[in-house]
N, C-alpha and C positions, 0 to 999 in steps of 0.2 A: 954776431951779425958783423964781422971784419970784412965784409966785401961791399959793405953797405957806406955810401959815400954820405957822411955826415956834415950837415952845414946847418948852424945852429941858428935859430931865428925866435927870439925872445916876443915879440908882438905879433898878435893875430893878422891884424893888417898887412905887415911885410910879409907872411906868409901867402895871404891872398895874392898879393901884387905878384907874387914868385909863380904861384900856382897858375895864373893867367894863360904861361908858356909852358905847357911839359909834354913831353914826346914818352915817356915811361912811367913805371911804377912809382908812387912816393907815399912813404909812411908819414905821418904826422903824429907823433906821440906827445901828449901831456898830459898832467894831473888834473882830477875833476876842477871844471869850474874855470879853466885856462883859455875858454873859448872855442873849445873845438867842432861843437855844432854848430857855432855862430861860422866860425869860419869855414864849415863845409857851405853853410847854405849862401855864403858871401861869394864863395868861389863859383858855385852854380849861377847864382846871378851876373858875375863877372862875364863867364862864358856865354851867358843866352843874351845879355848885351851887346857880346862882341858878334854876335851872329849866327851862333851855334842853335842848331834846330832843336826844338825840344825833342824831338822822337829820337835825337841820338843821343839822349843824355839819361842814365841811369842811377837812381841813387837807391842805396841800399842800407835799410836800418834794420836793428835787431826784434824790435817788438812792432806790435801793431798801433800802439799809444804813440811810440815813437815816430813812426813812418806818418802818422795824421799831424803831429805836432810840426814836423820838419816841411810837410805836404803844405800847411796853412802859412807858416812864416815864407815858403818861397813865393806862394803864390801871392801875398801881401808886397813882399819886396820887389818880386818881378814885376809885378804891375799887370799880372795878365792871368788867365785860364789858360788849363791845358785839356787838350782833347781825351788825352790819353794818360794815365796813370806814370808820373815821375818817379815818385817816391814808391818804394815797395819794400815788403819786406822780404827775407829770404826764401821765404814758403810761397809767398805770393808770385815771386818772379818766376820760381822752380815750377809753378803753376801755370803761368801764363806760356813758359815754355812748352810744357805739355799739351796744352790746349791748342796751339798754334802747330805743333807738330802733328796733332791729330787732323787738324783741318787740311793741311798738307799731304796728308796719307800716310804719316811716317809709323802711325801705330794702328794698325788694321785690325787690332784683337779688340780696341775700345768701339764699342758699336755707340756706347752714351757718352756725351760730354763727362772728360774728368770731374772728380770731385774731392774734398778732402774728408779724410775719415777722422770725425772728431773722440777725442779722448775718449768720453763715454761711451761712444760705439765700439770703440776697440775693447773697452774693458766689459762691455755687453757680450760681444761675441767670444773673447776669451772665456769668461765666464759660463757662457751656454757650453762649449767643449769641453772643460774641466766638467761640469755638472753631468754631460752626455758619458763621459768617462767613469764618473762615482756611481752612476745609475746602471751603468752596463750598457749602454743604447751602441757605444761605440767600444773599439778597444783602443784605451791609452796607450802612451810609451811607460817603458819600466823605468818609473823615478827611483832613484837610490831609497834604500830604506830609511834614512835619517831625516826624508823630506816628505815620508806619507802623511803626517800629523799635520804637515803645514799645506797640502796641496787644497783643500776646500776653504782656506782660510782668504780673507780680503788682501791682507799682505802679499802673499805670495800671487795673485794675481799683478799686484805691482812690481812685484820682480819680475814677471812677465813681461809685462807692457816695457821695464825699463831694459831687459834682455834683447826684445825686438826690437827696439829704437836702436840699440847699439849696435845689433848686426844689420840692418838696414841701414845705417847712415855706413857702416863699411861695406857694404855691398855685397855681403857674404850670402851663399846660396846655402840650402839646408845640408849639403852635402859636404861643404868646407867646414860647417861648424862641426858636423860629426867627424870628419876627417880629423881634426886638431882636438876633439875630445879623445878619441881614440888614441892619439898620439901622446896627447899629456894627460892621460890615466883618470879624465875628470869624465865620470858618468853621469853627470846633470847635465853636461853640453851634449853628451848623445840623445839623451831624452828630450832634451829642448829641441835639438835639430829635427827630431819626428815631429815635436809637437809644432814649430814653426811649419814643417811642411803642409800639416794638416790645415793650421792657421789658414796659409797662404790658399791651399787649396778650395775650403770653403769661401774664402775672400774672392778667389777669383769666380768661382760659380755663382756667387749672389750678387757680387759687388767689383765687378775686373775695372771699374772706373773710379775705383776708392782706393787712394793714396794715405798712408798715416806721414805726418809732417817729415819724420825723420829721412823715410823713404822716399818720399817725393823729391828731396833735394839730390837723393844719391840717383834716381831715376833719371832727372834732368840732366846729370852730369853724365852718365852711361849716354843718354840721348846725342848729346852732343859729340861723344867720342864714337859713338856707332855711326856718324851721319856727318863728315868733315863739308859736305856743303852746305847744310844747315848751319853747322858752327861758323864757319866762313861767313856766313851771309849775317848771323846774329853780330859777329866781330865788326864786319864793315857796317852794320848799324849804327852800333854804339860807338862814338867819337869820343865818349869820356862815362868814365865810371867812377862814383863817388862812395865810398863806405863809411858807415857811422859804427861804431864802439866794434872795431875788429877785433878788439881782446875778447869778446863774446862769441867769435865763429868757432863752429865746429870744424872737424876734420872735412866732412863731406861739404860744408860751405865753403873751405878754403879749394877744395878740390874744385868746386863749380866757378869758383873767381879766377882761380889760375887759368881755366879754360877760356874764359871770356877775355880777360886782360894781361895776359903775361905780354911782356915786351909791350904794351898798348897803354895809353894814356890812362891811367887809373891813380887815384888819390884816397887812401883808406886812413882813417882818424882812428886813436885807441888810445885808451887811458890805460895801460899794462898793469895796474896795481889795484884796478878797481873791477872785480870781476862777480858778477852774480848768479852764471847759468854754469857754474862749472859742476853742478849736481847734475846738467843736462850734457856736459861733453865739452862745455867750453874750454879751448886750448891756446893758453895764454903764451905758451913755450914756442907757439908756430910762429909767434912776432921776432922771436930769432931766426929763424928761417926765410925771413920776408923775401932777403933778396934771391934765395936760392928758387923758392916756390914762384917767383914771379918775373924773373928776367933768365934771359938764355945766357948772360954774359955775367951773372952772379955781382951785378952792381945795381945797386937801389939807391935814393936819396931818402935821408932821414931828416927831418925838421922836427925842432922842438919847441912846443909852448912853455915857456918857464915862468910866465907872469900871471898870479891868479886873481880873477876879478869876482871870486864868490866869496871864499873862505878869509875870516879876518884872521892875524897872526896868531892867535891862542889857538884855534880850531887846525888851522895849517899844522902847527906843531904837534897837535895831539893826531893830527891824519899822518904826520912826517914817522912819529913812533911806531903807531901800526905797520906801515910799508916798509919799515926798514927791517921788519921780521920776515920778509917774503923774500922769495929769492928773486933775485933781477928777472924781468921777462924780457926787456929790448934794451940788453946792452945795459949801458949807464944813463939812458934816456927815459925821459917822462918820470922823473921823480924829483927835478928840482923844479922847486914852486917858490917863486916871491911874491907875497902876498900884496896887494895894491891899496887894501882900504884897512883903516885903523880898527881895534875892538875894543870892547866894555871889559874892565876887568873880570868879571862874570861871562865872559862871551863863551867859555868851557867849562862847565861843572860836571865834576862826577860824585855822586852823594848815594850815602847807602841809609837805609830804613830798617828799623824793627822786623816790620813783618810786611807782606803785601799789601794788606789793607792800607797801611799808612804811604807806601809807595803811589798806590792809586790814586787814595786821597789827595797827597802832593801834588801828582798830576794835574787832577781836576781842580785844585785850589789855586796852583799857577796860573792855568788857563784863565779861571775866571778874573785873576787879576791882572792878566794881561791885555785881558778884554774892558774890563770896567776902569781899570786904572791907569793902564798904558795906552788907551785907545787903539789898540791893534786888533786888527780884523781875525775872525777866527779862521779864516782861509789863510792867514800868514802861517800856522802854526800844523804839524806834522809830527805823528806818532809813527815811529818806525819799529817793527818788531820783528821776532826770529822767524814766527811761522802764524799760519792762518786760523790756530784756534786762539793764539793771542789777538789777534785782529778781532777775532768775536767777543772775545771776553773784555777789551779794553773800550771795543764800541757799545757794549751793552751797559758797562758802567757809567760811561760818560753820558750815554743818553738818560741814565737814569738820574742823575745828577744836573741835568736839564740843558747839557751841553751839546750843541748839533753837531752830528759826526757824518761824515761821508767815507765810504769805506770803497773799494774796487768791486766791480761786479763780479759776478760767478766764483763768489768765496765758498758756497756750499752748494750740494747738487740741486737740480731744477727742482726733482721730487720731495725735498725737505722744505722747500719754502711754504711760508705760513697761507700765503693765497694762493699756492698751487695745489698742494696735497687734499685739501678738501674735495677739489674739482676732481682728482683721479680718484680718491675715494669713492665717489656719488659714480664714476663712470666703472667702476669695479664693482658696486654694489647691483648696477643694472645688469652687468652680464654674470655675476656671481652672488647670487641671493644668499649664499651661506656664510658671505662676509658678514653679512648683518648679525651673525651668530656672536661676534666678537664683541664681547661688553664695553670695552674701551673706545672701539669705533662711533658708534653712537654718540657717544660722549664728549669725543675729541671733535665731532662734526659740530656739536652744539657749542663746544667754546670756540669753535673758529672764528678767522675773520667773517664768515659769512653767516653763522649761527649767532655769534655776538653774546651769548649767554652767558650769566655768572655762574659759580657753583651753586650760591643758593637758588637762583632761577631753576637751575636745572633740580635741585634736589625739590622745589616747588611743585617742579613740574610732574615730576614721578609721582607725587603723593595724590595730586589732581587727577591722573590717570588711573592710579589706585582706587581712588574713591569713587570715580567714574563707573569702574569695573567692578566694583564690590557690591555697589547700587543694584547693579546689575545682575548680580548672583555669580560674577564670574570671580576665577581665582588665578587670572595671569599674572605674573610679575610684571613689575614696572620695564623691565628690560626688554619682555615679550612685547608689551602694548606699543613701545617705542620702535619696536621693529615692525607690529603692526601697522604703525600708520604710515609706513611708507607702502604699505599695499591698501591702506585705508585712511587717506587724510583726513577724513571726516571727523576720525577720535580727536586730532587736535584742535578742531575749531571750539569757540566758547569758552578756552580754557584762559582767556586774558593775558596779561603781559608775560609771564614765564613762558607761554607757547609762540611769543614772537618769532625766536630765532628757529624753532622747530618749523614752523607755518613757511619760513623761508625756504629754509632749506628741501622741505616738500613740493614747494612750488618750483626750483631748480629740478628736482629729480622728477617731477612729472613733465616737466619739459623737456628733459631728456629723452624719457621713454617716449614721448609723442615723436621726436625728430627720429628715435631709433625704429621706431614703428613704421615709418616712412619708406623705409626699404633702402633710402639712397643716401643714407647719413655716411659720413666720414668723419675722422678725427676732429677736423676743424670746424664742421656745421654741427659736432657732438657739443664739444667747447662752446662754442657760439650759443647754444642753446641755453645753457645751462648759465653761461654769463651774463647773458641777455635777460634771464627771469632771474637773475639775482638783484637786480638792480643797483648793483654795485659801483658800476663806470661812473656816473654823475655824483653821487655820494663820496667817493675816492677823488674825483678830481677838483670836486670844492674843497675839500679837507685837505689835499696837496697844495693848491692855492693858497692856503693858510699858512701859518705860523708853528713854532713850536713842533714837540717830538710826534703829535698825531698827524702832522701835517707830512713830514718824515715819513712816518709809518704808511702812510697813504701812497705816498709817491712809491718809496719800494715797491710796496703790494703791487702797484700796476707796471711798473716796471718786469716784476715778476709773471703776471700774467702774459703780457705782452711777448715775453721770451718764451713761455709756454708756446702761445699760439705760432709764434715763429718756428717754433721745435717741429708743432703738428704741420705746417706747411711744407717742411723742410723734408719730414717723412714721407710727406705724401707724392712729393716732389721724386723723391728717391725711389719709392716703390708703390708705382701708380697701382691702384685697387687693394693696398693694406686694409685689413680691418680695424676697427676701433680696438678689438682686444688685443690686437698686436702692436698698436701704438702704446696702450696701456704697458704693457710687458716690457716694451722697449725703453720708456721712461723710468719706469719702476726699476728696473735693473741696473739702472745707470748710478753709481757710486762717486761718481766723479763730476765736479762742477763743469756746467758747459758753457762753452765761451760763447755767448749770443751775439750777434750781428745786431739785433733790434738797437733802436735810438732810445737812450736813456735821458732822463730829465738832466739838464746840467745841474752841477752842485753850485752853490750859493755861499754863504757865510758859514761855512762848516770845517770844522777840523778835521783833517785828514788822518786816518788810519789805515796803515797798509803795510806789507812787507818786505824787506829791504830788495827783495828781487823787485817788486810792482814799483818801488820807489826809485829804480834805475833810470838817470835819465833828467829827473827832476829837482828842483829845490826850492825851499821854504826858508823864510826869515829866522824862523823858531822851529828847532826839531828835538823832539823827546825821544831818547832810546831806553826803554825800560826794560826790566827782566835780565841784565847781564848775570845769570849766576853760572856758577860752575856746573859744568854736565849738560847746562842748556844752550849756552853760546858762549865759547864754542862749543858743538855736539860732536864729539869725536868718534861716534858710532860710525863702524865701518857700513858703506852702502853698496849695494850692488854685490856684494858677497856671498849670496845666497845660493845664487846660481852662476856666480862668478864671471857675470858681463864685462867687468872693468878688467879681468886677467885674460879675457879672452881678446879684447881690445890689443891689450899690451902683446899679445903672444901675434897677433896680426901685424902688429908694426914693428916689433923687435923680434920675433922667433920665440922657440919653446925654451930656450935656456933663460929666458927673461923671466919665468917664474921662479928662480931661484932666489932674486933679488926683491922680490916682493914681500918682504918680512912684514910682520904687523907693524914693527916701528916705522918701517919705510912707508907703510898705508897710512897711518897715524899721521906722521908728519905730512904726507899731501893733504889730508883731509882738512887738518890746522891751518894749511897755508890757505885752503880755499875759505876756510871760516875767516882767517884775516881780510882777505880780499872783499869777502862779501863785507864784512864788519866795516873795513875802509869806506865802503861803497855809500854805506849809511851815513857813516860821520860826515861825508864831504857834500850832503844835503843840505848842510845847514849855511846860510849865508849870514845871520849876524850871530845865532845863539845855539849852542848844542848843550843838553843836558843829557846823560848818562846815568840811570839808577839801577840799583840792584838792593837787593835783601841780605841783611848780614846777621845772622842769629844762629843758634846751636846745630839748626836743622840745615839752612841753607847758607851758604856761603859765596860772597862775589865772585866773578869771574874774573880771571888775570886781565881780560881786555877792558874794565873798569879801571886798572891802574897805569894802562896804555894812554888813556884818555886824560888824566890828571894824575900824575904820581903822588901818593902819599905823604906826609912828612914821617920823623922819625918815631913820632908816638902813634900811626895809622891812622886811619880813617875814623872817625867818628861816627855815631848815628847821629840822622837829622831829625830833629823834632819837627812835628807839624802840627800846624793851628787847625782849628776847627775850619771847614769850608765854608767862605763867607757866600751865606743863601739868607733869604728873608725868614726862614724859620729858625736857624742859628741866631739871626741877629736879634729875631723876638727873643729868645731863649735866653739871649746875655744880657739884654736889658730887663728882662724881669728878675733875673738874677742878681744885676746890679741895685734892682730898688728893692727886692727884699732884703738883701744883705746890709744895705745902708739904712732903711727902715728898721731894722734890727738892732743895728748899730746906736740910732738915734734912742730907741727904747733902752738900750743897755745890754739887751740879750746877749750880744757877743761885744767883744772889745773893739775899740776903734783902731786900726790901724794908723802908724804913727806918719803924720804928714798926709793923712786924707781927708777927704771933705765930704762927709756923708751925707751934708744936707744938701750939696751943689751936685754931688753925684745921683742923689735920688731925684731930686729935681731935674735934672736933664734927662735921668733915664724916662721917667713918668712924662715928660713933656713929649719925648721922641714915640714913646709907645702911644700917647694918644694921637699925634698926627698919623701914625701908621694906621692906627683902628678907625678913624676918622677920614682917611684919603677917597678918593674917585673910586679908587679899588682895595677896599680894605684888607689888611693884612691877617689873615687866620692867625688867632691865637694874642693877639695884642689887646684886644679889649678884653676886660675882667669877666665879662658876661658869660667869654670861654674859656675862664681858667676854672679847672676843676677842683671841687672841694670848697667852693666859694659860695655854690645856689642855697637855697633852703631846700629842705625837703619839700619833695612836690606835694606829697598830702601826709597829714597825721592821723586820720582816721582809721578807725580798725578794718582790718583785711576783710573779715565777715560782720557786715553790718549786723547791729544787735537785734533787727528786725526779722533777719533771715536765719534759716537752722544752720548749723554749723556739722556739716558732713564728714565724716570721720571713715577712713578708708582700712581695713585691717591691716594692709600692707605698710602702710604709712605710720601706724602708730608707733612702732620702735623708732622710727626717724624722728617724729616729732617730739617726742618725749624726750630722746638723746640729744637733740640737737635742733632747736626749732629752725635755727637759721636755715640750716640745710633744706627742711620741711619747706620752707617759703620758697626758696629758691628753685626747688624742684617743682613745686606747685606753678610758680609764676612762668614754668618752660625753661628754664636754665638747667635743662640736663645734657650731660653730653650725648653726642650721637649714637645710636645703637650700634654696639660692636657687632660680631659675627656670632658670639656665644649667646647673646639676646636674641637674635635671629633665630638661631638655632634650636632655642628652649620655645621660642614661640610656634616654632615648624612641629616639635615633639609634641607640645601641649594640644594642638591641631589634630594631629594625628591620633593621639590618643583619645580626643574627645570623640572624635567621628568615627573610630573603629576601637571602641572598648574590648571587644571579645577576641582579636585577631591573634593568630599565632605568631610566633618569632618570624617565620618564613615568610608568612603574609605581610608581616610589617615591613621586611624589606622589599618585598614586591610596591608597596605603597609608597617607602621612602624613594624608591629608585623613579617613579611616577612623579614626584612632587620635588625632587630635591633641586631642579632647575629653578623653582622658586626663590633660592636662597643665591642665584646668579655667581655661584663659585666657578672658577676658570677650571678645566679640564688638567691637571697637574697631580703631581706628588703631594703638595698641600692640600687641593681638593680632594684628593681619594682618602688621604689620612682623614679628613674631618669627616668624611661620609663613612668610612668605619667605625668612626667614634659614634655618631648617629645610629649608625645599625645596632652596636652595642648598646646604646641606650634603649632602642626599643625592646630588644631581646630581654632585659632587663626588667623592664616592664610589664613583659608579657611573663615573666618569671612570677612579679608580683601578683598579676592578676590570677595565677593558677593557686599562689600558696593563699589569697585571699577565699579565694572559693572552697579550698580544701580546709578552711578555718571555720566555715560556716557562715560568710557573710557574705551578701550581693551589693551588688552596684545597683542603688536604686535613680541617682540623678548624678548628671556630669556636668560640670560649668554651670552651677545653680546660681542665678542672680538672687539676690534679696538685699530687700531697705527695709529697717526698723527703727521705731521711735526707741529712744533710750530715756528712759524719764530722769530727769535730775532733781536735787533740792531746791535750785532757784527758779524753777519752770524755765530755762534755757532750753531752747528746741536744739535737741542733736540727733542726727539721721546717722546709722550705721549701715553702712551699706558697701557690697564688694562682690565677687564672686568664687564660690568653691568650687574648686577642682572636681573633688569626687565627693558624695555623700553614699556610704555604705551601711547597710543595715544588717543585725544579727536576727538570729530566728525570734528574740524577743522584742523585736521592732525598735530596739536603740539602734543609734546610728553613732558611727565614727565619720571625723572629718578627715580628709585625706586630700593634703597638697603634696603637688607632683613638682620636684625640683630636680634641675639638669643641670646644677654647680658641681663642681669637683670637692668643695670642702663644706662637711656636714658637722652641724654643731655638736657639743658634747650631750652625752643622756641626761647629765645634771641641768644643764643649761636648756634643754626641751622641755623640762618639768615647767618653767614659768617662759615659754616661748609666747612673746605677744601676740603673734599672728596667729597662733593656734589657739589662745585663749580668748582671742575675739571672735574668734569663730565659733567655740564653744558657747560664749555669751549670745551670739547672735541666734543661737538654736533656741537656748534658753528663753529669749524674747518671743521666739514664734517665727523663726524663720522658716522652720520647715512646712507651717500651715498656708505660707502663701502659695507654696507649689502644688499643683494638682498631683506631680509624683510622690511628694514626700508627706502630703497632708496625711494627718491620725498617725503619724510615728511619734514616737515619744519626745517631749522636749527637754529631756534630762540627757543629753549625749553620753555616750559610752568612755568617748574620750576622742583624741586627736593623734593623726601621723603624720610626720614628715618622709616621703618617698622619694630617696635622692638615687637616680638612675647613672648620674656623670662623675660617682666615685672611681675610683681604682680598683675596688673591689672586683669579684668575679660576680657575686649577686648584688642587689639591689640594697641600700643601706636605710636602714629603717630608723627612723628615731620617734616615739611613742610619747605622748602628753595624759594622764589620768584624766578621770573625769573631773570637772571642777566641784561639781556636788554643788555644797554649799559656800565653796571658795569664792570671794569676790572680788579677789584682787586684779582680774583682767576688766571687769567693771569700772574700778576704779580708775584704770590706766587709761580708758575710755573718756572717762570723765576729763581726768588730767589733761591728755590731748584735746579735747574739745575747749577746755578754757583757754590753752594756749594759741589757738587757730581765732579765737577773737581779739587779740593783741594787736597794735598797729608798730611794736617793735618786736624784733625777736633775739633772743641769746643765742650764743654758739657755747659749745661745752665739750672741752677737752684740754688736754695739758699743754701749757701757754709756749710756743715755738715747737711744737712736734709738728710741723706740717710737711709736705712734699711726699714724695714715693717712701721715704721711711717714717713718717708720722703718720697720724690718724684724723688728719683733716682733709676732706675731701673738696673745699672752696679756700684753698690759701690765699688765692688773688683777693677775696673780699671780706674773709677773715679776720676780725681786729687783733684776734688772738696771735696772728701769725704776721710774721715780718713781712710778707709780700702785700697783707690785706691792710696794713698803715694807709690812711688817707695821706694825699699828697701836702696837705697843709699841715701833718706832723712832724717833729724833726725825727 
């Protein structure tokens, strides 16, 4: 900027005084916190007080939030209201220009008022075009072969959007892009040019009035250039133009500003080394050409703000270390900073931790300490991170620790909001009934903010539906019954609490269908019908007015629903007559967050978690910057190189020859500079304390940025130890530990530490626990009644009272004798949830029972009909399981053929029995169960057959005394056959018993035979032993001590006294 007239002014008020009389462009440069925005507002107030017409003042801000903040401050300081907006963003001003040009008849092709094309809308339009090409509906451009696999990905759509934004900003036509692609031998530019032409044609056909943000500003500049009278009228209207954060301006924004303010009164404020929009085309290097761009004489005035009002000396030095590594953007100006406030010794910290869990815990612990012990409001604290995924991660973690969190709106797509997705799913169900076939859909609806059911309640609901179905002789699965409830809501009546969530969803679905049946439904009325029927408006409102995590969740959900209604209103306004299905498709196709204008609830005392881009223009007393990892921040991944949008911009600006200078080293250096500017912006947000953190271990290395904040000593940077988070549960745990260890020391169980006072420690810990336990709101875990292991046994009576029979099941005898504890836990309901193998076995048994004489092909047809009962997804895994089940039934058919060939016939299947077993002491013992198959030979002697679907069969020797088969044979000896009309009269002396395995890997069924027991009474002895064990009040466990878990033989290690996991909490 050699042509710039430099006049040093270190005080903001001095600069404001000078800016009261200006005749040409002025650039005010200053580091963050030097009062630039404050000087801008004071300059505007001074001119307004001097008689400037508010209609002649224009203030341009880089973002809507910054514009809103300046607008509020200006209204307050100027003590007046404005009939027209004085403060605008670049897009808002360009939009207003186009609107006024249309009113004046300068844009005859615009039949409707102009509107801004949102990011999600643009993404959807691009996705539809790419999908049309992929399906063959239209002929797409010839993309290079190396891009073929990327075309259908979300990342490719993102690259397309970035490419369109750059060419729109540069004002390039498709023909211009194609020409440069041919000159530079870049086939991707040629293909992108054809795609851009198709995109514009489609946009002109359906939404000619829609402008994307980048193209909006370029179009406004072209409008001024094409209509000199309109330009001169606008220049005459504007007596003063003020611009905030000019360092964030793109080339098109500089172009528009130069048209308006060249050689005219204009003051631009800039922090040359703090840039967060570099990835969106911000050009800090244009500050070098300020005089060249904005004056005809190439002379302009540069003023410098050098006194800092925000950062203390320690943070200022860190900021200077960062920016010194960035090329100068405005001569030698805007980098000198003299802090005016003193800081504490710990004002700037750089800490390393052994893992990310400790890093998160430290931040949470420090926030709690600041709030509880240093009396700082949570609103004084911000966590600034690199990207949106970290925003969501930290916000979830802090909320889980009970810390109130505020995050910027529109961090996730609207369709993925927890309060929005169920409404969209119900809308889709109403128009596409096959959507109900998705087994996860109904479950997700029940678990949603509208169903509000727990996993246990859903399981119970499925059980109740199946019970009612079975009672009526039906066989529909629980999934089919849930789907049927949508058409037959009465199925969900009288099911109690587990069905409350389902009933609310059915009410919403019914209200939706009633509205759709009216014939006048719009997206807005359809949504309103569901929302009103849900009853959530008042409930969430009352909840949001409270405090705590639930209140913040309700507040967020209300904001999300409001954004959905606004999206519906906007959709209807833009596309009159559009249908509800079109609206559903419109929202579901959007993979980008929607920047909603809906009013949101103001944040209170909450920690702010946001990205460095969202933090621009704001400040907090205390700022945490976590996640400073090498490869993450800075992230040196090349951007915009898939389609070469940045290279195209360089060619437009510098010519084809410039491509030779774009080496990887050059590009990485540019990216690193952008990352440094972004990081310097994050660092400069702190006014009192800055804490930067990273993980340092074998897998993760701290970023070099951490050393810029606080250079390590010669021995390097040690990792920081993190204490427990200060919370009531951890306090109770620590007090209990102190009380127990002190008592143990007093009893001589452990040595007394030198200098300790176990008596005093014990007394103090117990007294505090008593206060916590008896307070108005007792703290859980403080009272000994809530301590595990101290309560007496709830009962010492026998599990089976002496006056009641002991019912022995053949399938449980082996478990009961080998490990009584396992039997007791299973009998009490402590069994693992049935896996798919168990469900498959149940289905095979059911088919075998109902169709004992079917052929292999018939079994396959029956299996196809009943397979949906298992609710398996239609994928490769489901097909594999179906093939396995088919093979099982074919093996069973083979067994049935072999049985008949051996001269046996089936006389009973699934035969129940209940037999009294005589005992020496007169104890009542009942043997009852169900035999899968009873087969009889020509002599009337029967063979007991137990069908197995497992993959492992016992050995032949083990089968000789197989407990279950032995018990079955004993039941027949005691007269089980005579109770059944199909088997009465057959011999009570069985011919033997067999296990038929159809799930093994062999080609034919695996058969294990047990000979007739004859006079051998080992099975009866086993039954009596099992019955005796059932009458106890305590149950032993049997296995090798310590052999538990996956590699051991204990199935209940968590409660087994032989296993380490099963020890009581009172045991050492």
